[in-house]
Every structure is written in C-alpha cells, then in structure tokens.
KEKE-3310 file (N, C-alpha, C; in steps of 0.2 Angstrom, whole numbers, plus 5000, padded with zeros to 4 digits):
npx = (5340:5347:5361:5375:5382:5398:5408:5423:5433:5437:5437:5440:5438:5437:5432:5439:5455:5463:5468:5459:5451:5461:5466:5471:5471:5456:5450:5446:5434:5430:5420:5405:5405:5416:5431:5436:5450:5464:5471:5487:5485:5492:5497:5488:5483:5485:5497:5496:5482:5478:5478:5467:5456:5442:5439:5430:5431:5444:5444:5434:5440:5452:5447:5440:5451:5458:5449:5448:5461:5462:5453:5460:5457:5458:5450:5433:5416:5407:5403:5396:5389:5385:5379:5374:5374:5384:5398:5400:5410:5415:5403:5401:5412:5410:5398:5403:5412:5404:5397:5408:5413:5403:5395:5403:5416:5418:5426:5423:5427:5424:5410:5408:5413:5405:5394:5384:5387:5401:5410:5409:5412:5425:5432:5430:5437:5450:5452:5451:5439:5425:5413:5396:5390:5384:5376:5368:5357:5349:5346:5348:5348:5356:5368:5363:5354:5362:5368:5357:5355:5367:5365:5354:5360:5370:5364:5355:5361:5371:5383:5389:5401:5410:5407:5410:5405:5400:5400:5400:5403:5405:5411:5407:5411:5400:5387:5386:5385:5372:5364:5363:5354:5341:5340:5346:5359:5368:5366:5376:5393:5400:5409:5413:5413:5404:5392:5380:5376:5371:5355:5347:5341:5346:5362:5379:5391:5400:5412:5415:5421:5417:5420:5416:5421:5411:5407:5403:5410:5419:5434:5451:5452:5440:5428:5414:5398:5386:5370:5357:5348:5336:5324:5314:5304:5296:5291:5281:5286:5281:5280:5292:5297:5289:5293:5307:5306:5298:5308:5318:5312:5310:5323:5325:5330:5332:5326:5333:5345:5352:5367:5372:5367:5369:5366:5359:5360:5360:5360:5350:5337:5324:5322:5328:5320:5315:5325:5326:5314:5316:5328:5324:5315:5314:5327:5333:5341:5351:5368:5371:5376:5384:5389:5390:5394:5407:5410:5401:5386:5380:5375:5379:5384:5381:5389:5401:5396:5393:5407:5412:5404:5408:5421:5420:5414:5423:5435:5430:5430:5424:5424:5426:5421:5410:5399:5382:5375:5378:5378:5386:5396:5398:5408:5402:5391:5381:5375:5365:5360:5353:5346:5341:5336:5331:5318:5315:5318:5322:5333:5338:5352:5359:5372:5383:5394:5407)
npy = (4063:4072:4067:4078:4087:4090:4101:4096:4097:4105:4108:4119:4124:4137:4152:4161:4165:4153:4158:4168:4170:4173:4185:4187:4195:4199:4191:4198:4198:4200:4194:4186:4172:4162:4154:4142:4144:4135:4123:4115:4102:4090:4086:4079:4070:4055:4055:4047:4045:4058:4064:4060:4065:4076:4094:4095:4082:4083:4094:4089:4078:4083:4094:4086:4078:4088:4092:4080:4078:4090:4086:4076:4063:4047:4038:4040:4035:4036:4043:4057:4065:4080:4087:4098:4098:4089:4081:4091:4094:4082:4077:4086:4083:4070:4071:4079:4071:4061:4067:4072:4059:4053:4044:4033:4021:4026:4032:4026:4032:4046:4046:4037:4045:4055:4054:4059:4053:4051:4059:4057:4043:4043:4049:4039:4029:4034:4035:4022:4018:4009:4010:4017:4026:4039:4050:4065:4074:4088:4100:4117:4113:4103:4100:4103:4093:4082:4086:4084:4070:4066:4071:4064:4051:4052:4055:4044:4032:4022:4017:4025:4037:4047:4057:4061:4075:4084:4096:4098:4107:4111:4123:4124:4126:4126:4121:4128:4141:4141:4146:4159:4161:4159:4170:4168:4172:4187:4199:4207:4209:4211:4217:4205:4210:4220:4215:4215:4228:4231:4233:4222:4208:4191:4183:4180:4167:4153:4140:4126:4117:4110:4103:4094:4087:4079:4075:4065:4069:4082:4091:4098:4105:4108:4117:4122:4119:4109:4112:4110:4107:4113:4111:4117:4116:4126:4142:4156:4173:4181:4171:4168:4173:4167:4153:4153:4157:4146:4136:4140:4139:4125:4121:4126:4139:4156:4170:4182:4177:4175:4178:4182:4183:4174:4177:4172:4182:4187:4196:4196:4204:4199:4190:4193:4199:4190:4190:4203:4207:4201:4206:4219:4218:4206:4203:4216:4221:4213:4207:4206:4196:4193:4182:4178:4187:4185:4172:4169:4162:4145:4128:4122:4132:4136:4129:4137:4147:4139:4136:4149:4153:4143:4146:4160:4158:4151:4159:4172:4183:4194:4197:4212:4214:4205:4211:4216:4226:4238:4233:4228:4213:4205:4194:4181:4168:4161:4156:4159:4152:4157:4152:4153:4149:4156:4158:4146:4130:4133:4135:4132:4133:4130:4135:4134:4140:4132)
npz = (5538:5524:5514:5513:5499:5492:5483:5478:5469:5453:5436:5423:5406:5395:5386:5392:5402:5412:5424:5427:5439:5448:5444:5431:5415:5406:5392:5377:5363:5346:5338:5335:5337:5345:5350:5363:5375:5372:5383:5388:5381:5379:5391:5397:5389:5379:5366:5355:5354:5354:5341:5335:5341:5343:5347:5357:5364:5368:5377:5386:5392:5398:5407:5415:5421:5427:5437:5445:5449:5457:5468:5473:5468:5461:5455:5450:5456:5447:5431:5425:5412:5403:5388:5375:5361:5358:5349:5338:5328:5323:5318:5307:5300:5296:5288:5278:5272:5268:5257:5249:5245:5239:5246:5247:5253:5266:5280:5297:5308:5311:5312:5323:5333:5333:5341:5355:5368:5367:5373:5387:5387:5382:5392:5402:5396:5396:5410:5414:5419:5424:5429:5433:5419:5410:5398:5397:5386:5385:5379:5385:5398:5400:5408:5420:5422:5423:5435:5443:5442:5448:5461:5466:5466:5475:5486:5488:5486:5495:5491:5482:5482:5477:5463:5446:5438:5423:5410:5392:5377:5360:5347:5330:5312:5303:5309:5321:5316:5310:5320:5319:5308:5313:5322:5334:5337:5338:5324:5319:5322:5338:5353:5365:5379:5378:5377:5386:5385:5373:5365:5357:5347:5350:5354:5359:5356:5362:5367:5378:5393:5408:5423:5438:5454:5464:5480:5495:5506:5514:5512:5515:5503:5498:5489:5489:5496:5487:5486:5480:5464:5452:5439:5426:5412:5406:5410:5415:5413:5424:5434:5438:5450:5460:5458:5461:5475:5480:5478:5486:5498:5499:5501:5514:5515:5518:5509:5511:5515:5504:5497:5485:5468:5453:5437:5421:5410:5394:5384:5374:5369:5369:5378:5390:5399:5408:5418:5422:5429:5441:5445:5448:5458:5467:5469:5471:5482:5482:5478:5461:5448:5432:5418:5405:5396:5396:5392:5382:5376:5378:5377:5389:5396:5409:5417:5419:5427:5439:5442:5444:5455:5465:5467:5471:5483:5490:5490:5493:5486:5473:5456:5448:5435:5434:5440:5440:5447:5460:5473:5487:5489:5503:5512:5506:5508:5503:5487:5473:5457:5442:5427:5410:5393:5378:5383:5388:5397:5411:5425:5442:5453:5469:5479:5493:5506:5515)
capx = (5344:5350:5369:5378:5386:5403:5412:5430:5438:5434:5441:5436:5441:5432:5435:5443:5461:5463:5469:5454:5449:5467:5467:5473:5467:5450:5450:5441:5433:5426:5416:5399:5406:5423:5433:5439:5457:5466:5477:5492:5481:5496:5499:5483:5480:5490:5499:5493:5475:5476:5477:5460:5451:5439:5441:5426:5433:5450:5442:5431:5445:5457:5444:5439:5457:5460:5444:5449:5467:5461:5450:5464:5453:5460:5444:5426:5412:5402:5404:5389:5391:5379:5381:5368:5375:5389:5404:5398:5415:5415:5397:5402:5417:5407:5394:5407:5415:5398:5396:5413:5415:5397:5393:5407:5422:5418:5429:5418:5429:5421:5403:5408:5415:5400:5388:5384:5390:5408:5415:5409:5415:5432:5434:5430:5443:5456:5453:5450:5433:5420:5407:5390:5392:5378:5376:5362:5357:5343:5347:5352:5348:5360:5372:5359:5351:5368:5369:5351:5356:5372:5362:5350:5364:5374:5359:5351:5365:5377:5390:5392:5405:5413:5404:5412:5400:5403:5396:5405:5400:5410:5408:5409:5410:5393:5381:5385:5383:5365:5360:5362:5349:5335:5340:5349:5365:5368:5367:5382:5399:5401:5414:5409:5412:5398:5386:5375:5375:5367:5348:5345:5340:5352:5368:5385:5392:5407:5412:5419:5421:5417:5419:5416:5421:5406:5408:5399:5414:5423:5441:5454:5452:5433:5426:5408:5393:5381:5364:5352:5347:5329:5324:5308:5305:5292:5289:5280:5290:5278:5280:5299:5298:5286:5297:5313:5304:5297:5314:5322:5308:5311:5329:5325:5334:5328:5328:5338:5352:5356:5372:5374:5364:5372:5361:5362:5358:5364:5360:5345:5331:5318:5321:5332:5316:5315:5329:5325:5309:5318:5333:5321:5311:5316:5334:5335:5345:5356:5373:5369:5382:5383:5395:5389:5397:5414:5411:5396:5380:5380:5370:5382:5388:5380:5395:5405:5393:5395:5414:5413:5401:5412:5427:5418:5412:5430:5439:5426:5431:5420:5427:5422:5418:5404:5394:5377:5373:5383:5377:5392:5395:5403:5408:5397:5390:5375:5374:5359:5362:5347:5348:5336:5338:5325:5312:5314:5323:5324:5336:5341:5357:5360:5378:5384:5401:5408)
capy = (4069:4071:4068:4084:4085:4095:4101:4095:4099:4108:4109:4123:4126:4142:4157:4165:4161:4149:4162:4174:4171:4176:4192:4188:4200:4197:4190:4202:4195:4205:4190:4183:4165:4162:4147:4142:4144:4128:4122:4110:4095:4084:4085:4075:4065:4051:4058:4043:4046:4065:4066:4058:4068:4083:4098:4093:4077:4085:4098:4085:4074:4088:4097:4080:4076:4093:4091:4074:4080:4094:4083:4070:4056:4043:4034:4041:4030:4037:4049:4059:4071:4084:4091:4100:4096:4084:4082:4094:4094:4076:4077:4090:4080:4064:4073:4082:4065:4058:4071:4072:4053:4050:4039:4027:4020:4031:4030:4026:4036:4053:4045:4034:4050:4061:4053:4063:4050:4050:4062:4053:4037:4044:4050:4033:4025:4037:4034:4015:4018:4004:4012:4020:4031:4041:4057:4069:4079:4091:4107:4121:4111:4096:4100:4103:4086:4078:4087:4081:4063:4065:4073:4058:4045:4053:4055:4038:4026:4022:4015:4031:4042:4052:4057:4066:4078:4089:4098:4100:4109:4114:4126:4121:4131:4127:4120:4134:4147:4140:4149:4166:4161:4160:4175:4166:4176:4194:4199:4211:4208:4215:4214:4201:4214:4225:4211:4217:4235:4232:4232:4219:4201:4187:4184:4177:4160:4150:4133:4125:4111:4112:4096:4095:4081:4079:4070:4066:4071:4088:4090:4105:4108:4109:4124:4124:4113:4109:4111:4107:4110:4112:4112:4118:4117:4132:4146:4162:4178:4183:4166:4166:4175:4161:4147:4154:4157:4139:4132:4141:4136:4118:4120:4129:4145:4162:4174:4187:4174:4174:4184:4184:4179:4174:4177:4170:4187:4185:4202:4195:4208:4196:4185:4195:4202:4185:4192:4210:4207:4199:4211:4226:4217:4201:4203:4222:4223:4208:4208:4203:4195:4190:4179:4176:4192:4183:4166:4167:4157:4139:4124:4120:4138:4137:4126:4142:4150:4135:4137:4155:4153:4139:4150:4165:4155:4148:4165:4177:4188:4194:4201:4218:4213:4201:4214:4219:4231:4241:4231:4225:4206:4204:4187:4177:4161:4157:4159:4156:4153:4156:4152:4151:4151:4157:4158:4139:4127:4137:4131:4135:4129:4133:4133:4137:4140:4126)
capz = (5536:5518:5514:5510:5493:5492:5477:5480:5463:5447:5430:5418:5400:5392:5382:5397:5404:5418:5430:5428:5446:5451:5441:5424:5411:5403:5385:5373:5357:5342:5334:5339:5338:5346:5353:5370:5375:5373:5388:5385:5381:5379:5398:5400:5384:5376:5360:5349:5354:5354:5334:5332:5345:5341:5352:5363:5368:5372:5382:5392:5396:5401:5412:5420:5425:5432:5443:5449:5452:5463:5473:5474:5467:5456:5451:5453:5457:5442:5427:5422:5407:5400:5382:5371:5354:5357:5345:5331:5323:5320:5314:5301:5296:5293:5283:5272:5269:5264:5251:5245:5242:5236:5251:5246:5256:5271:5287:5302:5314:5313:5314:5329:5338:5333:5346:5361:5373:5365:5378:5393:5385:5381:5399:5406:5394:5398:5417:5415:5424:5422:5433:5430:5415:5407:5396:5396:5381:5387:5377:5389:5405:5400:5413:5426:5422:5425:5442:5446:5443:5453:5467:5468:5467:5481:5492:5489:5485:5500:5488:5478:5487:5473:5456:5442:5434:5419:5404:5387:5371:5356:5341:5323:5307:5300:5313:5326:5312:5309:5325:5316:5304:5317:5327:5341:5337:5335:5317:5318:5327:5344:5358:5371:5385:5377:5376:5390:5383:5366:5365:5351:5348:5349:5359:5356:5358:5362:5369:5385:5397:5415:5427:5445:5458:5469:5486:5501:5512:5512:5514:5515:5496:5496:5486:5492:5496:5481:5490:5476:5458:5450:5432:5424:5405:5404:5416:5412:5416:5430:5438:5440:5458:5464:5457:5465:5482:5482:5478:5492:5504:5500:5504:5520:5514:5518:5503:5514:5516:5497:5497:5478:5463:5447:5432:5414:5406:5388:5379:5370:5372:5368:5384:5396:5404:5413:5423:5424:5434:5448:5447:5450:5463:5472:5471:5471:5487:5482:5473:5455:5444:5426:5416:5398:5392:5396:5389:5377:5379:5374:5381:5395:5399:5416:5421:5421:5433:5445:5443:5447:5462:5469:5468:5475:5490:5493:5491:5496:5481:5467:5451:5446:5428:5434:5443:5437:5451:5464:5480:5489:5491:5508:5515:5503:5511:5499:5480:5469:5450:5438:5420:5405:5386:5373:5387:5390:5401:5417:5430:5448:5457:5475:5482:5500:5509:5520)
cpx = (5348:5358:5370:5382:5391:5406:5420:5435:5434:5439:5437:5441:5435:5436:5439:5449:5459:5464:5465:5453:5455:5469:5470:5468:5462:5451:5444:5440:5429:5421:5410:5400:5414:5425:5436:5446:5459:5472:5482:5489:5486:5499:5494:5481:5486:5491:5496:5485:5473:5475:5470:5454:5448:5441:5436:5428:5440:5448:5439:5436:5450:5453:5442:5445:5459:5455:5446:5456:5466:5458:5454:5461:5456:5455:5437:5422:5407:5404:5398:5391:5384:5382:5375:5368:5380:5395:5402:5404:5416:5409:5398:5407:5414:5402:5397:5410:5410:5397:5401:5415:5408:5395:5397:5413:5423:5422:5424:5420:5425:5413:5403:5409:5410:5395:5389:5388:5398:5412:5415:5413:5423:5435:5435:5436:5449:5458:5453:5444:5428:5414:5402:5393:5386:5379:5369:5362:5350:5344:5351:5351:5352:5364:5368:5355:5356:5369:5363:5352:5361:5369:5358:5354:5368:5370:5356:5355:5371:5383:5393:5395:5407:5410:5407:5407:5402:5398:5401:5401:5405:5407:5411:5408:5403:5387:5380:5383:5376:5361:5359:5356:5342:5335:5343:5356:5364:5369:5374:5387:5399:5406:5410:5408:5406:5392:5379:5373:5371:5360:5346:5344:5346:5357:5374:5386:5399:5407:5416:5418:5421:5415:5420:5416:5417:5407:5404:5403:5418:5430:5444:5453:5445:5431:5420:5403:5388:5375:5359:5352:5339:5329:5316:5308:5301:5290:5287:5284:5287:5278:5287:5300:5295:5290:5303:5311:5302:5303:5318:5318:5309:5318:5330:5330:5330:5331:5333:5345:5355:5361:5374:5369:5367:5367:5363:5360:5363:5364:5354:5339:5324:5316:5324:5327:5314:5319:5328:5320:5312:5324:5330:5317:5314:5323:5337:5340:5351:5361:5371:5375:5380:5390:5395:5393:5405:5415:5406:5391:5380:5376:5373:5386:5387:5386:5400:5402:5394:5402:5415:5410:5405:5418:5426:5417:5419:5434:5436:5427:5426:5423:5423:5418:5412:5398:5389:5374:5379:5382:5383:5391:5400:5402:5402:5397:5385:5375:5369:5361:5355:5349:5342:5338:5332:5318:5310:5319:5326:5327:5339:5346:5359:5367:5379:5391:5401:5412)
cpy = (4067:4071:4074:4082:4091:4095:4101:4097:4101:4109:4113:4125:4131:4147:4162:4161:4158:4153:4168:4175:4175:4183:4193:4192:4196:4197:4194:4199:4200:4201:4187:4175:4165:4156:4148:4142:4137:4127:4117:4103:4089:4082:4079:4069:4061:4054:4054:4044:4053:4067:4065:4061:4075:4087:4097:4088:4079:4089:4094:4081:4078:4091:4092:4078:4081:4093:4086:4075:4084:4091:4077:4063:4053:4040:4036:4035:4030:4043:4050:4066:4074:4087:4092:4098:4091:4086:4085:4094:4088:4074:4080:4086:4074:4066:4076:4076:4061:4061:4071:4065:4049:4044:4032:4027:4026:4028:4031:4030:4042:4051:4042:4040:4056:4060:4057:4060:4049:4053:4059:4046:4037:4045:4044:4029:4028:4036:4026:4014:4014:4005:4015:4026:4033:4048:4059:4074:4082:4098:4111:4119:4104:4095:4099:4096:4081:4079:4084:4074:4062:4066:4067:4052:4046:4053:4048:4031:4026:4020:4020:4036:4048:4052:4063:4069:4084:4091:4100:4102:4113:4118:4123:4127:4132:4126:4126:4140:4147:4145:4156:4166:4162:4165:4174:4170:4183:4195:4203:4209:4213:4212:4211:4206:4219:4221:4214:4225:4236:4229:4229:4212:4197:4188:4182:4170:4158:4142:4132:4118:4112:4105:4098:4088:4082:4074:4071:4068:4077:4087:4097:4108:4110:4116:4126:4118:4114:4107:4107:4110:4108:4114:4112:4120:4124:4135:4153:4168:4180:4177:4164:4168:4169:4155:4148:4154:4150:4135:4133:4139:4129:4117:4123:4135:4151:4167:4179:4184:4173:4180:4186:4180:4179:4172:4176:4175:4186:4191:4201:4198:4205:4191:4188:4198:4196:4187:4199:4211:4206:4203:4217:4225:4212:4201:4211:4224:4217:4209:4203:4202:4191:4187:4177:4181:4190:4177:4164:4163:4151:4134:4122:4126:4139:4134:4132:4146:4146:4136:4144:4155:4149:4143:4156:4163:4153:4154:4171:4184:4188:4199:4206:4217:4209:4205:4217:4225:4233:4238:4227:4218:4205:4198:4183:4170:4157:4160:4155:4157:4152:4157:4150:4152:4151:4156:4151:4136:4131:4132:4135:4130:4133:4130:4137:4136:4134:4128)
cpz = (5529:5518:5511:5504:5493:5485:5479:5475:5457:5442:5425:5412:5397:5388:5386:5400:5411:5424:5430:5435:5450:5449:5434:5420:5407:5395:5381:5366:5353:5338:5339:5340:5339:5350:5360:5369:5376:5378:5384:5386:5382:5386:5400:5395:5380:5369:5354:5348:5352:5346:5332:5336:5342:5348:5358:5367:5372:5378:5388:5396:5400:5407:5417:5424:5429:5438:5448:5453:5458:5469:5476:5474:5461:5451:5454:5453:5451:5438:5424:5418:5404:5394:5378:5364:5353:5353:5338:5326:5319:5316:5307:5297:5292:5287:5277:5268:5265:5258:5246:5241:5240:5240:5250:5250:5262:5277:5292:5308:5316:5315:5321:5335:5338:5338:5352:5367:5372:5371:5384:5392:5385:5388:5403:5403:5396:5406:5418:5420:5421:5426:5429:5425:5410:5404:5395:5391:5381:5385:5383:5396:5405:5406:5420:5427:5425:5433:5446:5447:5448:5460:5470:5470:5474:5487:5494:5489:5490:5497:5484:5483:5483:5465:5452:5437:5430:5413:5399:5381:5367:5350:5335:5318:5304:5305:5318:5322:5310:5314:5323:5312:5307:5322:5334:5342:5335:5328:5315:5324:5332:5348:5363:5377:5384:5376:5379:5389:5377:5367:5358:5352:5347:5354:5355:5359:5358:5364:5376:5388:5404:5419:5434:5449:5464:5474:5492:5507:5509:5515:5514:5509:5494:5494:5490:5493:5490:5485:5485:5469:5456:5443:5430:5416:5403:5410:5413:5416:5423:5436:5441:5448:5462:5463:5461:5473:5484:5482:5484:5498:5505:5503:5511:5520:5514:5512:5505:5515:5510:5497:5490:5473:5456:5441:5425:5409:5400:5382:5374:5373:5372:5375:5390:5401:5410:5419:5426:5429:5441:5450:5450:5456:5468:5474:5471:5476:5487:5477:5467:5451:5437:5423:5408:5393:5392:5392:5384:5380:5374:5379:5388:5398:5406:5420:5423:5427:5439:5447:5446:5454:5467:5471:5472:5482:5494:5495:5494:5492:5475:5462:5449:5439:5428:5437:5438:5440:5456:5472:5481:5491:5497:5511:5513:5506:5507:5492:5476:5462:5446:5431:5416:5398:5382:5377:5390:5395:5407:5422:5436:5451:5463:5478:5489:5502:5514:5526)
residu = (MET:GLN:ASN:LYS:ILE:TYR:ILE:ASN:GLY:LEU:GLY:SER:ILE:SER:ALA:GLN:PRO:GLU:ASP:LEU:ILE:SER:GLY:GLU:ALA:ILE:ARG:VAL:TYR:ASP:GLU:ASN:ILE:PHE:SER:ALA:ILE:SER:PRO:ASN:TYR:LYS:LYS:TYR:ILE:ASN:LEU:LYS:ALA:PHE:ARG:ARG:MET:SER:LYS:GLY:ILE:LYS:MET:GLY:ILE:THR:ALA:ALA:GLN:ILE:ALA:LEU:LYS:GLU:ALA:GLU:ILE:ASP:MET:PRO:ASP:SER:ILE:ILE:THR:GLY:THR:GLY:GLU:GLY:CYS:LYS:LEU:ASP:THR:GLU:LYS:PHE:LEU:GLU:ASN:LEU:LEU:ASP:GLN:ASN:GLU:LYS:LEU:LEU:SER:PRO:THR:ALA:PHE:ILE:GLN:SER:THR:HIS:ASN:THR:ILE:GLY:GLY:GLN:ILE:ALA:LEU:ASN:LEU:GLY:CYS:LYS:GLN:TYR:ASN:ILE:THR:TYR:THR:GLN:ASN:SER:VAL:SER:LEU:GLU:THR:ALA:PHE:LEU:ASP:ALA:GLN:ILE:GLN:LEU:ARG:GLU:ASP:PRO:GLU:MET:LYS:VAL:ILE:LEU:VAL:GLY:GLY:VAL:ASP:GLU:VAL:SER:ALA:ARG:ILE:THR:SER:PHE:ARG:LYS:LEU:ASP:GLY:GLN:LEU:LYS:GLN:ASN:PRO:ILE:LYS:ASN:ILE:ASP:LEU:LEU:LYS:VAL:ASP:SER:GLN:GLY:THR:ILE:THR:SER:GLU:GLY:ALA:HIS:PHE:PHE:ALA:LEU:SER:LYS:GLU:LYS:ASN:GLN:LYS:THR:TYR:ALA:GLU:PHE:GLN:SER:VAL:SER:ILE:LYS:ASN:SER:ILE:GLN:PRO:GLU:GLU:VAL:THR:GLU:GLU:ILE:THR:ALA:PHE:LEU:LYS:ILE:GLN:ASN:VAL:ASN:LEU:LEU:SER:ILE:ASP:ALA:VAL:ILE:LEU:GLY:VAL:ASN:GLY:ASP:ASN:ARG:TYR:ASP:HIS:TYR:TYR:LYS:ASP:ILE:GLN:LEU:ASP:LEU:PHE:LYS:ASN:THR:PRO:GLN:LEU:ALA:TYR:LYS:HIS:LEU:VAL:GLY:ASP:PHE:ASP:THR:ALA:SER:GLY:PHE:ALA:VAL:TYR:LEU:GLY:ALA:ASN:ILE:LEU:LYS:SER:GLY:LYS:VAL:LEU:GLU:VAL:LEU:ARG:LEU:ASN:GLN:VAL:GLU:CYS:ARG:ASN:PRO:ARG:THR:ILE:LEU:ILE:TYR:ASN:GLN:TYR:LEU:GLY:ARG:ASP:HIS:SER:LEU:ILE:LEU:LEU:SER:ALA:VAL)
# end
C-alpha cells in the first residue's frame, strides 16, 4: 500500500490578498502585466539580507516559512522548488550593468542571484537546512515536476517524512514584456476579471510564490490529501478526455466522484479549446472553476490552483468568482486540477479531503 501524502501547511503570495478565501475583496487590475501583493517580508527575512534580495527570493522565503509555520515544522527533510524563469530581475540587472560598464568592474552579486536554483538555496540558508535541495525548471510544469519528485521521495524513501515543495516566478520590466511580442499576452490592456470574457489571443501575466508542506502524517491542521500528479508534454485536444480518464483509473477514482474540476483557462482563444471540449462533455455535470483571471498566467500559476483546491476541501466553500458554470459544489471531497500552456505541458493534479 502506498504511503498517503498530506498537505499540512501552505503559503501563498499572489496578486490577490491573503484573506481572499475568507472573503476579502478581489483585487482588480487594468494592465496585462501586474505584480503580486507584497506581505510584510521583514517579519520573515533578516534586514541585512533583505536589501540584496530580488522579489522572487523574498516571495519564496516568505511563502516557505508560512507553509512550515502552519504545519508546525521547524526543519523539512527536503526542499524542492519549481520555477519557470528564475530570478529575472537579477538577470536584467546583471545584463544592464554589463552594458553600462562595458563589461568592466562588474559586481558578481546579480549574476550569482540570477540562477534558477537561487530561491531554493536561499530558503535552505534561511532555515539552516542541509538536506536534499533541488530546483526544477520545466516551463509551465516546473511546479508539477517538483510535486512529482516529492511524491516519489515520500512514497519510496522511509527517511523522508516532510518535504517543502513550492513554485516561484516573478515579473520583470523587459523579459516579461517580451511575451507580448509573440502573442502570449493580450495586445490591449483589459481588466483581469474580464479575462475569460474577451475572445482574442494571448492572456495576462503576474507573479507569485506558493509553497506546501507535504507529509506522510496528517494532523488537525491538514488541508487535504495530495493523491497524485501527472505530466504530459504533448496531447492532442481530442486526447484530453482519454488522458484524464486513464489518470483517474490509475488512482482508482471514478469520474462521477470528482466534486469539482479546476481548469487553467486563461482567455487565449488559440488554446482554451483544450478545456472547452471537456467542459461541454466529460465535466458538463461537474462544478467547473477557474483562477487565472484572478492571478494571471505564469509558469507556476498552478500553485494558486492547488492553494485554492486545498482550501476548498478543508472549508467546503467555493468562491463565486471562481465559477465557470452553475453546477453546485456541495460537500467537495475530491478535486481535479488540469492545466496546459500554449497547447503544451499538460498536467493533472488530484486532491481529496481527509
């Protein structure tokens, strides 16, 4: 029998307020690139180190500490991080200095902190953790790959008890704006809450950090059971139903027992048909939820979906702003999350109540 995996703590930093689940007003943005809401980082980060950190590092350290505090864990057995583009702000800063100073007398700090594994390393330094630490950079399945590693470790390594898993991505002035050049972003500014109402190519983007304390043991604070994750690089639209059905069969979960499905629809009319087909057929009688109109689409945005799913399973409440259809979600026990980006990197995550 496989070891069960539980989400005992989570930390979320996004473009929406911390108390969104508790009823705080939704934040509305008028631009296609917008920043995450910054918490009081100084509560979690040493002031001397704080000045030298990019926003991605600050978000990662803070979200990680919040997740561990909720789980009442001082030291994880492993830290696994996913990031699509790493510390872009430091990358830009280093390249700007390179040009401004004609490649002479360059400070190495920005270059050192520009690497993708900086966030995971800084979290470990902040905690004093010397255990297994790895970062995955797999585009829009970076976080899912981190979850997959954690799943394998917790189920196969008897010494692994608690693993800190998370995803972090940040926006930057230039690199992020490049997405507009190839049509990944909407050409004209729109309000984020209108994202799914506009029939055009491209989406909106933001940033965030989502960390989860995964454990073999549940406690009174457990949010949900993390059942499994699946990743496929390429799927034809007509094959999505088959992939979902096969995934649920492996998990011994009946399709009718899915109480809600969280979909990564992002308003890009070139690729949202991957979701439309299953919305109109496979899940036509299932509550359908969306989230990217709240926090934008970025490589680890699915972390917000897991955050929402875990909270829904624990509280039994579904925010009205998440609904894609009018099917009622009563006493949710099992939630499926499906995401893809630009028709690639398809992922499925299955969560259940405890």
